[in-house]
N, C-alpha and C positions, 0 to 999 in steps of 0.2 A: 709543673707543666700538665695540662689536661690530656690524659691518655684515653682515647676512644676505646670502648669495648669492642669485642669482635663483632657483635650484632650491629653496633653503631657504624662500624667501618663498612659492613656489608651493605647497609642501606644509606650510607652517607650521601649518595648521589641525589636522594630525595630533597636534600636541603639546598642544592645548588640549582639556580635558575639562570638560564642564558637566553638572550633575545634571539628570536628567529623570525624571518620574514613570513608573514601569513601566506603570501602567494607561493612560497617555496615548500611549505609543509604539505604532505600528502595525506589524503583520507584513507582510512583502513577499510578495505572492501569486505573483510571478514568480520566486521563489527556485528555482534549478535543482535543489535537493534535493527539491522537491515533484513529485508526479506531475502533469504538465501536462494529463492527460486528466480530472482531477477538479476540482471547484470547491472553493474554500476561503473560506467565508463566515463561519465561526465559529472560535473558538479550538479547539474540539473537532476541527474538520476538520483544522487544521494538526497538532495533536498526534497524531491518528490516523494521518495520512500518514507522519510521521517516525518512528513506532514500529511500523509494520506488520510489518517484518522482525524476526526474533528478534535478530539482531546489532545492529540499530539500536535496538531496545527496550532491550537490555542496556546499550548505550552511553549512552542517554538516562537510564536509571535511575542509572548511575554519576555522570552530570552532576548530577542532582537531589540525590543523596546528598552529593556534594561541596559543593554550595551549602548544604545543611542543616548539614553537619558543620564546614565551614571558612569559611563565608560566601561572598559573591559576590566572586570574584577578578577584579580589574580590569586586570591587566597586559596582557591581550590586548583591545584596544579594541573596544567595540561602536560601529559606524559607522552613523550615520543621515543622512538628508537630508530637507529640508523640501519638501513638495509645495506649490508656490505656488498651485495651484488650490484646495486645501481647507485650507491652512495647517497640515497635520498632518505629524508626523515619522514617517518609515518607516525600518525597520532594513534596511540593505544587508548588513551583516556582523554576525552574532551572533543570528540568528533562533532557533536551537535554545536558546540561553541565555535569550532573552526568553520563549519558550514555557514553559520550565521555571519562570521567575520568575512569570509570569502564572498558571500552574496552581497553584503553591504558594500564591499569594494568593487564588485562587478554585478550590478543588478540585472544586466542583460542576460546573465547566465542562470537566473532564477527560472524555475518552471513557470509556465503561463499562469497556473492557478494561484501563485502568490507573488508574481512579479510586480504587480501594481503596489502591493503593500511594501515590498522590499525597496522599490524605487523611491517611494515617499520617505521611508525610514532612512535611506542612504542620503537623501537631500538634507537631513537634519543633523548629520554628524560630520565632523572634520575627519576625513579619511586618513590624514597623516597620523592621527592618534592610534589607528589600528593597523598601521603598516607593519609593525613588528609587535610580537607579544613574548613575554617571558615563558619559557618552557623548561620542563625537567627532562633531561636526556637519560633514559635508562641505558645501562651498559650493554644489555642484550634484550632480545625480545622476551626471553624467559623472565627477566627481571620486570619487564612491563606486565607480563602475565601475573606475576606475583602481586603487583600493585593493584591490578584490576580486581583480583580476588580478595584483597585486604580492604579495599575501599568500602567504608560503611557510612560515611558522612552523607547528609542529605540537606537540601534546601529547596525553596520554592521554585528555583530555576533548574533543578536537576531532575532528570527522569530516570528512575531506577528501572533495571531490566524487568520485564515480565517473567513469570515463572517459566514459560516455554523458551524465552530468550536465554535464561540462565541454564535451562536444560540443554539447549542447543550448544551453548558454550562448553558445557561439561562434555558433551558428546565429541566436540571438536578436540578437546584435550585428550579424551579417551582414545580417539583414533590416532592423534599425533604421537602419544606415548604408548601405542600398541597395547592398550588394555592393562597397563601397569597401574593397578589400583593404588598401590602404596605411593607412587609418584603423584597421583591425583590427590591423595589425602594430604600430602605435604604442601601441595600448591593451593588447594581450595580450603583446607582445614575442615573438610567434611569427613564424616565417618565412612567406613566401608559400606555399611548398610544404607546410608543416605545416598551414596554414589550409585550403588547397585539399583536402588529404587528409581533414581533419575533415569538411568540408562534403560532399565526394563520398560518403563512407560513410554519412552521414545520408540523402542522396538515395537511395542504394541500399536502405537499410533501409525507406524509405518506399514502395518498390515493393509492400510487403504491403498497402497501402491501395488499390492499383489493383484494380478489381472482378474482372478476369480472374485475378488471383492470390488475392484474398480468397475467391473462390468455390470455390477448391480446398482451402481450409483449414476445419477445423471451427471452431465458435464459440470453443472453448477455445484452440485453436492460434492463431487470429487475435488473441484477447485477449492472449495471452502474447507474440506477435510484435510487436504494436503498442504494448505496454507500454514505459514508460521503464525498466523493469527488464530488458528484453531484453539478453542477453549480446552486445552489439554487437562486442566484441573478436573473437568467433569469426568473424563475418561479415567483419570488417576483415582478419583473417588470410587468409581465402580470396581476397579480391579484391586483396590485396597481391601475390599470385603472378601474374606476367605470363603464365605458361603457362595458368593458370586463366581469366584474362580473354580470352586468345586463343581458347581452346576454346569459350567461351560467347559470343564476339562482343561483348565489353564494351570500349569505348574511352573514354579520358579526354581531355577537351579543357578544360584549366583546371579550373574547378569543375563543368563539365558532364559528364554520364555518358551516352554514346551507345550504343545497342544496335544492332549492325549485323548480327545474326543474325536468323533467323525469329522474330518477336516472340512468336508463340503458343507455339513450342517453348521459348523462353527463360522465359516465364511458368510453364510446367509444371515445368521443371527448377528454377526459383527457388523455387516453392512446395514442391517436394520437399525442397530444401535447408533451408528454414525449418522444415518438419516435423521433420527430423532434429535440428535445433538445439533446438527447444522441447520436444520429447517426451522422456520418460524411458525409452525402449525400449533394448534391448541395443545397437542400432546408433546410439545418440545421438552426435552430433558435439559435442565440446567443445574447449576451448583446448589440450588436450594433443596434438592431432594435429600431425604434422610434415610437412615437404615430402615425405618418403618415403611418407607415407600418402596423398598427394594423388591419385595415379593410381587407387588402390583406391576412394577416395571418389568420384572423378569417374566411374569406370566403373559405380558402383552407383546413380548418379542418372540420370534420364531424359536422353536425348541431345538436344542443341541442334543444330538444322539451320540451314543457310544458304540464302538465296535470292539471286537476282541483284540485287534491289533492296535497298539499305540502308535501314533504318528507324531514324530518330533518336527518342529518347525522353527527355524531361526530367521525372523523377518529381516535382520540386517544382511544376511547372506543371499536373500532372494531379490533379484532385480526384475526389471520389466520383461517377463517371459513372453514367448509367442502365445497369443490368445488361443485358448482351446475352443474349437468351433462349437462343440456342444454347449459349453458354458455361455458363449455369446448368443446362441440361439435360445437359451433358456433364461434370459434376463427376467428380472422381477416384473410383475404386472404393472407396478408404478412406473417403471422406466418405459415400458411399452406404451402405456397411456400417454406419457409425456411426448414421445416421438409422434404418436398419432394426432396429438392435439396441436402440433405445429402447423396451424392453418395459414391461409394466405394473409390473414390479418397481421402476421409478424414477419412477412417476407420483405426484404429490401426492394424498393422500386415498385411495390404494389400500390397503385394510385387509388385503389378502392379501400385501403385500410381505414379503420375507424378513428385512429388517433394520429395527429400530425407527426409526432416523434415516436419512433420505435422504443419499446421498453428496454432494449439491449444497450441503449446509450446512456452514459453518465457525463455530467458536466463537472469538472473540477475547477473550482474558483473560490476566491475569498469575497466575491461580490454577492451579497445576499439577494439583491433584486434579480440579478441574472439567474442565480441558482433557483430561486423561488419560481420565476416565470418558466424556466426550462422544465422543472418538475411538474408544474401545473399543466403545461402544454402536453406533457406525456400522458396525463390523465383525462384531460377535457375531451369529450367526444366531439367529432366534427359536425354533429347535429347542431352544436352551438357555433355556427359558421361565422357569425359576425364577431363574436368574442375571439375566436381563433385567428381570424384575419387581422383584426386590430392588434392582437398580441404579436403576430408575426412582424408587423411593421415596428412595433416598440422594441422587440427583441433585437432586430437588426440595428436599431439606433443605439441600444445599450451595448451591444457587442462591439460596434465600431468605436464607441467612446472608451470602452474598457481597453481595447487594443491600443488606442492612441495614448492613454495614460500609462499602460504597461510598457510601451516602447519609448516613453518619454518624449513624445512628439508635440506636446501641447504648446510649448514656447516657440518651436519651429513653425507651427501652423499660424500662430498669432503674428509672427514676423512676415510670413509668406503672404497672408491676407491683409496685413496691417489693420487688424481689428481685434477686439476682445474675443477670446475663444468661444464664449457662450453665444456669440453672434454669428458663428460659422455654422451654417445649416448642414444637415446630413449630406446633401448632394455635394457640397463643396469639400466636405471631409473625405467623401469617397473619391472625389477627383484628385485630391492631394495624395491619398494612399495609392491610387492607381499610378500616378506619375512618379512618386518618390519612394514607395516602400514595397508594393506588391509585385509579384512576378508569376509566370506560369499560369496555371489554371485559375487561381484566385484573381489575378489581374484580368483575365478574359471574362470572368463572371461579373466583375465590377463594370467592365466596359459594356457588357450587354445590359446590365442593370441600369446604367445611365442612358441607354438608348430607349427613347419613349416608344419607338415602333416595335420593340421586343415585347412578347407577351408577358414575360416575367420582368417587369421594369419597376424602377422606383416610383414612377408615375402611378402605376397600379397600386403599389403599396400605400402611397399617400392617399389614394382614392378610398382605401378602406376606412380612413378617418375623416376625410374632407368631402368625399363624393357620395352621391346617392345611387350610383350604379350598383347593380346586384349580379350582373352576369359573370363576374369573376369570383363568385362565392361558392362554386360547386366543390364537393369533396375532392374530386379528382384534380381540379385546378389547384386547390390549396396544397394538396400533397405534392403535386408536381412543382409548385413554387418552393416548398421546403427542400425538396430533393435537389432543385437547381441551386439553391443557396448553400446547401450543406457543406460542400468543399470549402467555401469561403468561411463559414463558421468554424470549420476545423482549423483554418489558418489563424483566425482571429482569437479563438478560444482553445481551451484544453478539453476536448471531448474524447472520451475513451469508450471502448466497446466492451461489454461484459463478455 
């Protein structure tokens, strides 16, 4: 009789797979792949997060296409655990795959930016084949943790954690086990020195959240610095140099980071370093710098001074304190210049602005034409009024078409008008959406758009292409037309604000 060893018995659960309904499996909100600064309440929230970057979106599309073309491949296990509090099963390993499966089964729950792609993919697969999938049920969440840390396999369809995601995961474990390094060693198989290094660099990164540092950064710089996408490896390289730590008065004591220099001068220098890492100026600091570059970079940053009294600082224990009035009034010159440069050209509702679309807006979409036109309209000056006017008409046409495809309305409209879809002109498409899909403000906008007596009408938009009239080409009128249509575009597309 085959007798299992103690180790084999401990992990025997890994060899057992059981079918579970895809719709009943829950996604893991604490997955290190996700942005910890955002909430994930819906399937759309999860999907939007893991497809925000171009590379991540391309990889996710490859995964979806693989499932559609080859079926759901089960050689790499989906590991779940049961939450005893609510008796629901959560996915510890395989969240990207589960998101893909859930979206294929419910394309209407996909974020607008990828809904068209998901809907087309869903139409190519027999949904009954992905109603249930085999999963491995871990006895406890701790066993699921063990598997996450042991998993080393890779394939073209898998996305390994980035270094900062791995560091955040380790910090989660560190807090969960109350700093028990020996426990973390047993789970992660990392050495004590490796774990301490991970934790220290996260503490250093979190200096950006201290008000004295935050006040020296612009809103955009702080957002990039505090983001989970921050290139932490650059910061890590700096503080790995003993010479750098010595000049800035940074001392390591286990997992603690002590600042023994003048704390105010350290904050100023640290903020300047962060600016150089997150900005895209010519003097940007990236991972390509070497030890030979260190002196030049160090000399280009504000000096850190030392006082007789040593000041210890533990960034993990420091929260958002009440801002010091003197510090706020003494912001860096760069920050002051930025606030003073916020001219009327960048104010919402300013009809005299020089570009149709404000630079604060981004379009999230998988449609290359829409994205390209949107970005170009942000840059083209309104001195090119004919180009901008014609582009506005084309953009509306593309946006309406994208919405119809995204919502799966093509076949319904063909039946409604009893004609081929490409023969349905924009006016009739808008009439259908007004009667069957839109509501609230977007419906009111379309109603006015279809009224030829309204100054912002589809008739005027068509005139930009077919008419010789020029009195609707002023900067103020074109800006006003965009502002009038903007709430409709927000409904049809996924437009976000920086």
